[in-house]
All heavy atoms as a GROMACS GRO file, in nm:
protein
  481
    1MET      N    1   7.899   4.771   6.416
    1MET     CA    2   7.779   4.804   6.488
    1MET      C    3   7.660   4.792   6.394
    1MET      O    4   7.660   4.847   6.285
    1MET     CB    5   7.791   4.948   6.541
    1MET     CG    6   7.673   4.992   6.618
    1MET     SD    7   7.713   5.156   6.686
    1MET     CE    8   7.578   5.178   6.790
    2MET      N    9   7.556   4.714   6.434
    2MET     CA   10   7.436   4.694   6.354
    2MET      C   11   7.340   4.811   6.370
    2MET      O   12   7.321   4.862   6.481
    2MET     CB   13   7.364   4.568   6.393
    2MET     CG   14   7.426   4.440   6.350
    2MET     SD   15   7.325   4.301   6.402
    2MET     CE   16   7.235   4.272   6.252
    3ARG      N   17   7.281   4.852   6.258
    3ARG     CA   18   7.181   4.958   6.266
    3ARG      C   19   7.048   4.893   6.296
    3ARG      O   20   7.012   4.790   6.241
    3ARG     CB   21   7.173   5.031   6.133
    3ARG     CG   22   7.294   5.122   6.110
    3ARG     CD   23   7.281   5.199   5.984
    3ARG     NE   24   7.151   5.264   5.970
    3ARG     CZ   25   7.098   5.306   5.855
    3ARG    NH1   26   7.164   5.291   5.745
    3ARG    NH2   27   6.982   5.365   5.852
    4GLN      N   28   6.974   4.957   6.383
    4GLN     CA   29   6.841   4.908   6.415
    4GLN      C   30   6.746   4.940   6.298
    4GLN      O   31   6.747   5.052   6.249
    4GLN     CB   32   6.791   4.972   6.543
    4GLN     CG   33   6.659   4.916   6.590
    4GLN     CD   34   6.616   4.979   6.721
    4GLN    OE1   35   6.667   5.085   6.758
    4GLN    NE2   36   6.528   4.914   6.789
    5GLN      N   37   6.673   4.841   6.253
    5GLN     CA   38   6.579   4.864   6.145
    5GLN      C   39   6.463   4.946   6.194
    5GLN      O   40   6.420   4.933   6.308
    5GLN     CB   41   6.525   4.731   6.089
    5GLN     CG   42   6.630   4.648   6.020
    5GLN     CD   43   6.568   4.519   5.968
    5GLN    OE1   44   6.459   4.482   6.006
    5GLN    NE2   45   6.641   4.456   5.878
    6GLU      N   46   6.415   5.034   6.106
    6GLU     CA   47   6.301   5.114   6.143
    6GLU      C   48   6.175   5.027   6.133
    6GLU      O   49   6.159   4.948   6.041
    6GLU     CB   50   6.288   5.234   6.048
    6GLU     CG   51   6.398   5.334   6.067
    6GLU     CD   52   6.376   5.458   5.982
    6GLU    OE1   53   6.263   5.497   5.966
    6GLU    OE2   54   6.478   5.511   5.937
    7VAL      N   55   6.088   5.043   6.232
    7VAL     CA   56   5.965   4.967   6.236
    7VAL      C   57   5.847   5.061   6.209
    7VAL      O   58   5.837   5.167   6.268
    7VAL     CB   59   5.948   4.901   6.376
    7VAL    CG1   60   5.815   4.824   6.385
    7VAL    CG2   61   6.063   4.810   6.405
    8ASP      N   62   5.762   5.017   6.118
    8ASP     CA   63   5.640   5.096   6.088
    8ASP      C   64   5.535   5.061   6.191
    8ASP      O   65   5.479   4.952   6.192
    8ASP     CB   66   5.592   5.063   5.947
    8ASP     CG   67   5.476   5.152   5.903
    8ASP    OD1   68   5.420   5.224   5.987
    8ASP    OD2   69   5.441   5.147   5.784
    9LEU      N   70   5.507   5.151   6.284
    9LEU     CA   71   5.412   5.125   6.390
    9LEU      C   72   5.267   5.126   6.344
    9LEU      O   73   5.177   5.094   6.421
    9LEU     CB   74   5.432   5.227   6.504
    9LEU     CG   75   5.570   5.223   6.569
    9LEU    CD1   76   5.582   5.334   6.673
    9LEU    CD2   77   5.597   5.086   6.632
   10ARG      N   78   5.244   5.162   6.220
   10ARG     CA   79   5.108   5.160   6.167
   10ARG      C   80   5.066   5.020   6.125
   10ARG      O   81   4.947   4.997   6.104
   10ARG     CB   82   5.095   5.255   6.048
   10ARG     CG   83   5.120   5.400   6.083
   10ARG     CD   84   5.123   5.485   5.959
   10ARG     NE   85   5.242   5.442   5.883
   10ARG     CZ   86   5.261   5.471   5.754
   10ARG    NH1   87   5.176   5.544   5.691
   10ARG    NH2   88   5.368   5.432   5.691
   11VAL      N   89   5.158   4.929   6.115
   11VAL     CA   90   5.128   4.794   6.073
   11VAL      C   91   5.071   4.717   6.194
   11VAL      O   92   5.127   4.721   6.301
   11VAL     CB   93   5.256   4.721   6.020
   11VAL    CG1   94   5.226   4.578   5.987
   11VAL    CG2   95   5.309   4.796   5.900
   12HIS      N   96   4.960   4.649   6.170
   12HIS     CA   97   4.894   4.573   6.277
   12HIS      C   98   4.888   4.426   6.236
   12HIS      O   99   4.873   4.392   6.118
   12HIS     CB  100   4.751   4.622   6.301
   12HIS     CG  101   4.745   4.762   6.347
   12HIS    ND1  102   4.774   4.799   6.477
   12HIS    CD2  103   4.715   4.876   6.283
   12HIS    CE1  104   4.759   4.928   6.490
   12HIS    NE2  105   4.725   4.980   6.374
   13ASP      N  106   4.894   4.342   6.334
   13ASP     CA  107   4.876   4.200   6.312
   13ASP      C  108   4.728   4.170   6.335
   13ASP      O  109   4.684   4.160   6.448
   13ASP     CB  110   4.966   4.122   6.412
   13ASP     CG  111   4.956   3.973   6.389
   13ASP    OD1  112   4.860   3.925   6.327
   13ASP    OD2  113   5.050   3.904   6.432
   14ARG      N  114   4.653   4.164   6.226
   14ARG     CA  115   4.508   4.145   6.233
   14ARG      C  116   4.467   4.021   6.312
   14ARG      O  117   4.374   4.023   6.392
   14ARG     CB  118   4.450   4.139   6.091
   14ARG     CG  119   4.301   4.139   6.084
   14ARG     CD  120   4.245   4.278   6.103
   14ARG     NE  121   4.168   4.278   6.223
   14ARG     CZ  122   4.146   4.384   6.300
   14ARG    NH1  123   4.194   4.500   6.269
   14ARG    NH2  124   4.075   4.378   6.409
   15VAL      N  125   4.539   3.910   6.291
   15VAL     CA  126   4.506   3.787   6.362
   15VAL      C  127   4.525   3.805   6.514
   15VAL      O  128   4.437   3.764   6.592
   15VAL     CB  129   4.592   3.670   6.309
   15VAL    CG1  130   4.570   3.543   6.390
   15VAL    CG2  131   4.558   3.642   6.162
   16ALA      N  132   4.634   3.863   6.552
   16ALA     CA  133   4.660   3.887   6.694
   16ALA      C  134   4.554   3.979   6.755
   16ALA      O  135   4.505   3.952   6.867
   16ALA     CB  136   4.800   3.945   6.715
   17LEU      N  137   4.516   4.082   6.682
   17LEU     CA  138   4.412   4.170   6.737
   17LEU      C  139   4.278   4.099   6.749
   17LEU      O  140   4.205   4.121   6.847
   17LEU     CB  141   4.401   4.294   6.646
   17LEU     CG  142   4.521   4.387   6.647
   17LEU    CD1  143   4.500   4.498   6.540
   17LEU    CD2  144   4.543   4.448   6.783
   18ASP      N  145   4.247   4.013   6.653
   18ASP     CA  146   4.121   3.936   6.660
   18ASP      C  147   4.124   3.841   6.779
   18ASP      O  148   4.024   3.823   6.850
   18ASP     CB  149   4.098   3.856   6.532
   18ASP     CG  150   4.063   3.948   6.416
   18ASP    OD1  151   4.023   4.065   6.437
   18ASP    OD2  152   4.071   3.900   6.300
   19GLU      N  153   4.238   3.778   6.806
   19GLU     CA  154   4.250   3.686   6.919
   19GLU      C  155   4.236   3.760   7.052
   19GLU      O  156   4.172   3.712   7.145
   19GLU     CB  157   4.384   3.611   6.914
   19GLU     CG  158   4.389   3.508   6.804
   19GLU     CD  159   4.526   3.441   6.797
   19GLU    OE1  160   4.615   3.468   6.879
   19GLU    OE2  161   4.540   3.356   6.705
   20ILE      N  162   4.292   3.880   7.058
   20ILE     CA  163   4.280   3.960   7.180
   20ILE      C  164   4.133   3.998   7.203
   20ILE      O  165   4.084   3.994   7.316
   20ILE     CB  166   4.370   4.086   7.170
   20ILE    CG1  167   4.515   4.044   7.176
   20ILE    CG2  168   4.334   4.185   7.280
   20ILE    CD1  169   4.613   4.153   7.137
   21GLU      N  170   4.062   4.031   7.097
   21GLU     CA  171   3.921   4.065   7.108
   21GLU      C  172   3.840   3.947   7.158
   21GLU      O  173   3.756   3.961   7.248
   21GLU     CB  174   3.866   4.115   6.975
   21GLU     CG  175   3.722   4.159   6.985
   21GLU     CD  176   3.672   4.218   6.852
   21GLU    OE1  177   3.751   4.241   6.760
   21GLU    OE2  178   3.550   4.238   6.844
   22LEU      N  179   3.866   3.825   7.106
   22LEU     CA  180   3.795   3.706   7.150
   22LEU      C  181   3.825   3.678   7.297
   22LEU      O  182   3.737   3.645   7.375
   22LEU     CB  183   3.831   3.587   7.066
   22LEU     CG  184   3.782   3.586   6.921
   22LEU    CD1  185   3.841   3.468   6.844
   22LEU    CD2  186   3.629   3.581   6.917
   23TYR      N  187   3.951   3.695   7.336
   23TYR     CA  188   3.991   3.669   7.475
   23TYR      C  189   3.920   3.769   7.566
   23TYR      O  190   3.875   3.728   7.676
   23TYR     CB  191   4.144   3.682   7.487
   23TYR     CG  192   4.198   3.642   7.621
   23TYR    CD1  193   4.191   3.512   7.663
   23TYR    CD2  194   4.257   3.736   7.705
   23TYR    CE1  195   4.240   3.472   7.786
   23TYR    CE2  196   4.306   3.700   7.826
   23TYR     CZ  197   4.298   3.570   7.869
   23TYR     OH  198   4.348   3.534   7.992
   24SER      N  199   3.909   3.892   7.526
   24SER     CA  200   3.842   3.993   7.609
   24SER      C  201   3.692   3.959   7.624
   24SER      O  202   3.633   3.982   7.730
   24SER     CB  203   3.862   4.134   7.558
   24SER     OG  204   3.794   4.154   7.434
   25GLU      N  205   3.631   3.904   7.518
   25GLU     CA  206   3.491   3.862   7.526
   25GLU      C  207   3.473   3.754   7.630
   25GLU      O  208   3.380   3.755   7.710
   25GLU     CB  209   3.439   3.815   7.389
   25GLU     CG  210   3.431   3.922   7.284
   25GLU     CD  211   3.325   4.027   7.315
   25GLU    OE1  212   3.224   3.994   7.378
   25GLU    OE2  213   3.344   4.143   7.275
   26ILE      N  214   3.566   3.656   7.630
   26ILE     CA  215   3.560   3.547   7.727
   26ILE      C  216   3.578   3.601   7.868
   26ILE      O  217   3.506   3.566   7.961
   26ILE     CB  218   3.663   3.440   7.696
   26ILE    CG1  219   3.627   3.359   7.572
   26ILE    CG2  220   3.684   3.344   7.815
   26ILE    CD1  221   3.505   3.274   7.588
   27LEU      N  222   3.677   3.689   7.887
   27LEU     CA  223   3.703   3.746   8.020
   27LEU      C  224   3.581   3.822   8.071
   27LEU      O  225   3.547   3.813   8.190
   27LEU     CB  226   3.824   3.836   8.017
   27LEU     CG  227   3.960   3.765   8.003
   27LEU    CD1  228   4.073   3.869   7.997
   27LEU    CD2  229   3.984   3.669   8.115
   28SER      N  230   3.517   3.895   7.985
   28SER     CA  231   3.396   3.970   8.026
   28SER      C  232   3.286   3.878   8.068
   28SER      O  233   3.218   3.901   8.168
   28SER     CB  234   3.349   4.059   7.910
   28SER     OG  235   3.444   4.158   7.882
   29ALA      N  236   3.265   3.771   7.992
   29ALA     CA  237   3.161   3.673   8.024
   29ALA      C  238   3.190   3.604   8.158
   29ALA      O  239   3.101   3.584   8.240
   29ALA     CB  240   3.146   3.572   7.912
   30VAL      N  241   3.314   3.565   8.177
   30VAL     CA  242   3.355   3.499   8.300
   30VAL      C  243   3.337   3.592   8.420
   30VAL      O  244   3.290   3.552   8.528
   30VAL     CB  245   3.498   3.446   8.291
   30VAL    CG1  246   3.552   3.400   8.425
   30VAL    CG2  247   3.506   3.332   8.190
   31ALA      N  248   3.371   3.717   8.403
   31ALA     CA  249   3.363   3.816   8.512
   31ALA      C  250   3.221   3.837   8.558
   31ALA      O  251   3.196   3.863   8.678
   31ALA     CB  252   3.425   3.946   8.468
   32THR      N  253   3.123   3.824   8.467
   32THR     CA  254   2.984   3.848   8.507
   32THR      C  255   2.909   3.720   8.544
   32THR      O  256   2.798   3.729   8.593
   32THR     CB  257   2.909   3.918   8.389
   32THR    OG1  258   2.912   3.834   8.273
   32THR    CG2  259   2.967   4.054   8.359
   33ALA      N  260   2.971   3.605   8.521
   33ALA     CA  261   2.907   3.478   8.553
   33ALA      C  262   2.921   3.448   8.703
   33ALA      O  263   3.020   3.486   8.766
   33ALA     CB  264   2.969   3.365   8.473
   34ASP      N  265   2.821   3.381   8.759
   34ASP     CA  266   2.826   3.342   8.898
   34ASP      C  267   2.870   3.197   8.915
   34ASP      O  268   2.868   3.142   9.025
   34ASP     CB  269   2.692   3.366   8.968
   34ASP     CG  270   2.576   3.296   8.898
   34ASP    OD1  271   2.598   3.238   8.790
   34ASP    OD2  272   2.466   3.299   8.952
   35ARG      N  273   2.909   3.132   8.804
   35ARG     CA  274   2.955   2.994   8.804
   35ARG      C  275   3.043   2.974   8.682
   35ARG      O  276   3.055   3.062   8.599
   35ARG     CB  277   2.837   2.899   8.799
   35ARG     CG  278   2.749   2.922   8.678
   35ARG     CD  279   2.636   2.824   8.664
   35ARG     NE  280   2.542   2.862   8.564
   35ARG     CZ  281   2.570   2.872   8.433
   35ARG    NH1  282   2.687   2.848   8.387
   35ARG    NH2  283   2.477   2.905   8.347
   36SER      N  284   3.101   2.857   8.672
   36SER     CA  285   3.181   2.825   8.554
   36SER      C  286   3.091   2.822   8.429
   36SER      O  287   2.977   2.777   8.438
   36SER     CB  288   3.250   2.690   8.569
   36SER     OG  289   3.340   2.691   8.677
   37LEU      N  290   3.144   2.870   8.317
   37LEU     CA  291   3.066   2.867   8.195
   37LEU      C  292   3.071   2.727   8.130
   37LEU      O  293   3.175   2.661   8.138
   37LEU     CB  294   3.120   2.967   8.094
   37LEU     CG  295   3.115   3.115   8.134
   37LEU    CD1  296   3.181   3.201   8.030
   37LEU    CD2  297   2.973   3.159   8.160
   38THR      N  298   2.959   2.686   8.073
   38THR     CA  299   2.958   2.560   8.000
   38THR      C  300   3.022   2.579   7.864
   38THR      O  301   3.042   2.693   7.817
   38THR     CB  302   2.814   2.512   7.980
   38THR    OG1  303   2.748   2.604   7.892
   38THR    CG2  304   2.740   2.497   8.110
   39THR      N  305   3.054   2.471   7.800
   39THR     CA  306   3.112   2.477   7.665
   39THR      C  307   3.016   2.548   7.569
   39THR      O  308   3.057   2.631   7.490
   39THR     CB  309   3.142   2.334   7.613
   39THR    OG1  310   3.235   2.274   7.702
   39THR    CG2  311   3.205   2.341   7.473
   40ALA      N  312   2.887   2.521   7.581
   40ALA     CA  313   2.786   2.583   7.496
   40ALA      C  314   2.783   2.735   7.520
   40ALA      O  315   2.769   2.812   7.426
   40ALA     CB  316   2.649   2.524   7.520
   41GLU      N  317   2.796   2.778   7.646
   41GLU     CA  318   2.797   2.920   7.676
   41GLU      C  319   2.920   2.989   7.621
   41GLU      O  320   2.911   3.100   7.569
   41GLU     CB  321   2.785   2.944   7.827
   41GLU     CG  322   2.649   2.903   7.883
   41GLU     CD  323   2.646   2.901   8.033
   41GLU    OE1  324   2.747   2.862   8.096
   41GLU    OE2  325   2.540   2.934   8.089
   42ILE      N  326   3.034   2.922   7.632
   42ILE     CA  327   3.156   2.977   7.574
   42ILE      C  328   3.143   2.990   7.423
   42ILE      O  329   3.180   3.093   7.365
   42ILE     CB  330   3.279   2.892   7.614
   42ILE    CG1  331   3.303   2.902   7.762
   42ILE    CG2  332   3.402   2.932   7.532
   42ILE    CD1  333   3.405   2.804   7.816
   43ASP      N  334   3.089   2.888   7.360
   43ASP     CA  335   3.067   2.893   7.215
   43ASP      C  336   2.978   3.009   7.178
   43ASP      O  337   3.002   3.078   7.079
   43ASP     CB  338   3.006   2.762   7.164
   43ASP     CG  339   3.106   2.646   7.164
   43ASP    OD1  340   3.227   2.670   7.182
   43ASP    OD2  341   3.061   2.531   7.142
   44MET      N  342   2.873   3.032   7.259
   44MET     CA  343   2.782   3.143   7.230
   44MET      C  344   2.851   3.276   7.242
   44MET      O  345   2.836   3.365   7.158
   44MET     CB  346   2.661   3.136   7.328
   44MET     CG  347   2.555   3.238   7.297
   44MET     SD  348   2.413   3.226   7.405
   44MET     CE  349   2.481   3.280   7.561
   45VAL      N  350   2.934   3.293   7.346
   45VAL     CA  351   3.011   3.416   7.363
   45VAL      C  352   3.103   3.442   7.244
   45VAL      O  353   3.116   3.555   7.196
   45VAL     CB  354   3.094   3.413   7.493
   45VAL    CG1  355   3.192   3.526   7.500
   45VAL    CG2  356   3.002   3.413   7.615
   46LEU      N  357   3.164   3.336   7.192
   46LEU     CA  358   3.257   3.347   7.082
   46LEU      C  359   3.189   3.352   6.946
   46LEU      O  360   3.250   3.373   6.843
   46LEU     CB  361   3.359   3.233   7.085
   46LEU     CG  362   3.447   3.229   7.206
   46LEU    CD1  363   3.536   3.105   7.203
   46LEU    CD2  364   3.533   3.353   7.214
   47GLY      N  365   3.056   3.328   6.945
   47GLY     CA  366   2.982   3.330   6.818
   47GLY      C  367   3.000   3.205   6.739
   47GLY      O  368   2.988   3.206   6.614
   48ILE      N  369   3.028   3.094   6.808
   48ILE     CA  370   3.048   2.966   6.740
   48ILE      C  371   2.919   2.884   6.750
   48ILE      O  372   2.864   2.869   6.858
   48ILE     CB  373   3.162   2.886   6.805
   48ILE    CG1  374   3.293   2.967   6.796
   48ILE    CG2  375   3.177   2.747   6.743
   48ILE    CD1  376   3.404   2.907   6.879
   49ARG      N  377   2.878   2.834   6.637
   49ARG     CA  378   2.758   2.749   6.638
   49ARG      C  379   2.803   2.603   6.653
   49ARG      O  380   2.900   2.562   6.589
   49ARG     CB  381   2.679   2.765   6.509
   49ARG     CG  382   2.615   2.899   6.500
   49ARG     CD  383   2.533   2.920   6.378
   49ARG     NE  384   2.514   2.804   6.294
   49ARG     CZ  385   2.465   2.808   6.173
   49ARG    NH1  386   2.430   2.924   6.120
   49ARG    NH2  387   2.452   2.701   6.100
   50SER      N  388   2.734   2.528   6.732
   50SER     CA  389   2.770   2.388   6.752
   50SER      C  390   2.738   2.308   6.629
   50SER      O  391   2.662   2.350   6.542
   50SER     CB  392   2.695   2.330   6.873
   50SER     OG  393   2.556   2.321   6.841
   51ALA      N  394   2.791   2.187   6.620
   51ALA     CA  395   2.764   2.098   6.508
   51ALA      C  396   2.616   2.067   6.499
   51ALA      O  397   2.560   2.061   6.391
   51ALA     CB  398   2.845   1.969   6.522
   52THR      N  399   2.548   2.054   6.613
   52THR     CA  400   2.405   2.029   6.615
   52THR      C  401   2.331   2.145   6.554
   52THR      O  402   2.240   2.128   6.471
   52THR     CB  403   2.357   2.004   6.759
   52THR    OG1  404   2.430   1.896   6.815
   52THR    CG2  405   2.210   1.974   6.763
   53SER      N  406   2.366   2.269   6.589
   53SER     CA  407   2.300   2.386   6.535
   53SER      C  408   2.319   2.395   6.384
   53SER      O  409   2.228   2.430   6.312
   53SER     CB  410   2.357   2.514   6.597
   53SER     OG  411   2.340   2.516   6.732
   54ARG      N  412   2.441   2.363   6.337
   54ARG     CA  413   2.467   2.368   6.194
   54ARG      C  414   2.383   2.265   6.120
   54ARG      O  415   2.330   2.293   6.013
   54ARG     CB  416   2.618   2.346   6.166
   54ARG     CG  417   2.703   2.466   6.202
   54ARG     CD  418   2.844   2.453   6.151
   54ARG     NE  419   2.912   2.338   6.204
   54ARG     CZ  420   2.988   2.337   6.314
   54ARG    NH1  421   3.002   2.446   6.381
   54ARG    NH2  422   3.048   2.228   6.354
   55ARG      N  423   2.372   2.146   6.176
   55ARG     CA  424   2.292   2.042   6.111
   55ARG      C  425   2.144   2.082   6.105
   55ARG      O  426   2.078   2.059   6.006
   55ARG     CB  427   2.307   1.908   6.184
   55ARG     CG  428   2.432   1.832   6.150
   55ARG     CD  429   2.426   1.688   6.196
   55ARG     NE  430   2.402   1.675   6.340
   55ARG     CZ  431   2.498   1.675   6.433
   55ARG    NH1  432   2.625   1.685   6.396
   55ARG    NH2  433   2.468   1.666   6.559
   56GLU      N  434   2.094   2.142   6.213
   56GLU     CA  435   1.955   2.182   6.219
   56GLU      C  436   1.925   2.295   6.120
   56GLU      O  437   1.814   2.305   6.069
   56GLU     CB  438   1.918   2.226   6.359
   56GLU     CG  439   1.915   2.113   6.456
   56GLU     CD  440   1.896   2.158   6.600
   56GLU    OE1  441   1.895   2.280   6.625
   56GLU    OE2  442   1.884   2.070   6.686
   57SER      N  443   2.022   2.378   6.088
   57SER     CA  444   1.998   2.490   5.998
   57SER      C  445   2.020   2.454   5.851
   57SER      O  446   1.990   2.534   5.764
   57SER     CB  447   2.088   2.610   6.035
   57SER     OG  448   2.226   2.576   6.013
   58MET      N  449   2.071   2.336   5.824
   58MET     CA  450   2.093   2.292   5.687
   58MET      C  451   1.959   2.251   5.624
   58MET      O  452   1.876   2.186   5.690
   58MET     CB  453   2.194   2.174   5.680
   58MET     CG  454   2.333   2.212   5.720
   58MET     SD  455   2.443   2.075   5.719
   58MET     CE  456   2.461   2.049   5.545
   59PRO      N  457   1.939   2.284   5.498
   59PRO     CA  458   1.813   2.243   5.431
   59PRO      C  459   1.805   2.092   5.419
   59PRO      O  460   1.902   2.024   5.397
   59PRO     CB  461   1.822   2.308   5.292
   59PRO     CG  462   1.961   2.363   5.280
   59PRO     CD  463   2.027   2.357   5.413
   60GLN      N  464   1.685   2.042   5.438
   60GLN     CA  465   1.660   1.899   5.424
   60GLN      C  466   1.638   1.863   5.279
   60GLN      O  467   1.575   1.937   5.205
   60GLN     CB  468   1.533   1.860   5.503
   60GLN     CG  469   1.547   1.890   5.652
   60GLN     CD  470   1.655   1.803   5.721
   60GLN    OE1  471   1.667   1.687   5.688
   60GLN    NE2  472   1.730   1.862   5.812
   61GLU      N  473   1.686   1.748   5.240
   61GLU     CA  474   1.668   1.705   5.100
   61GLU      C  475   1.544   1.626   5.081
   61GLU      O  476   1.492   1.564   5.164
   61GLU     CB  477   1.789   1.621   5.057
   61GLU     CG  478   1.912   1.707   5.048
   61GLU     CD  479   2.032   1.624   4.999
   61GLU    OE1  480   2.014   1.516   4.944
   61GLU    OE2  481   2.142   1.671   5.018
   0.00000   0.00000   0.00000
């Protein structure tokens, strides 16, 4: 008979928790929208800057 290993319930999977938080942000945005969200709107909800925004914020030489 195998003994069940004890599991430390205080240990959290930080990556999984972060993914759940991002998913909940998207669900909240979709729930309040009256239409489908654009890619730009989804990026904004997730805090992602587009390639265009990154280029515009880079210092010019």
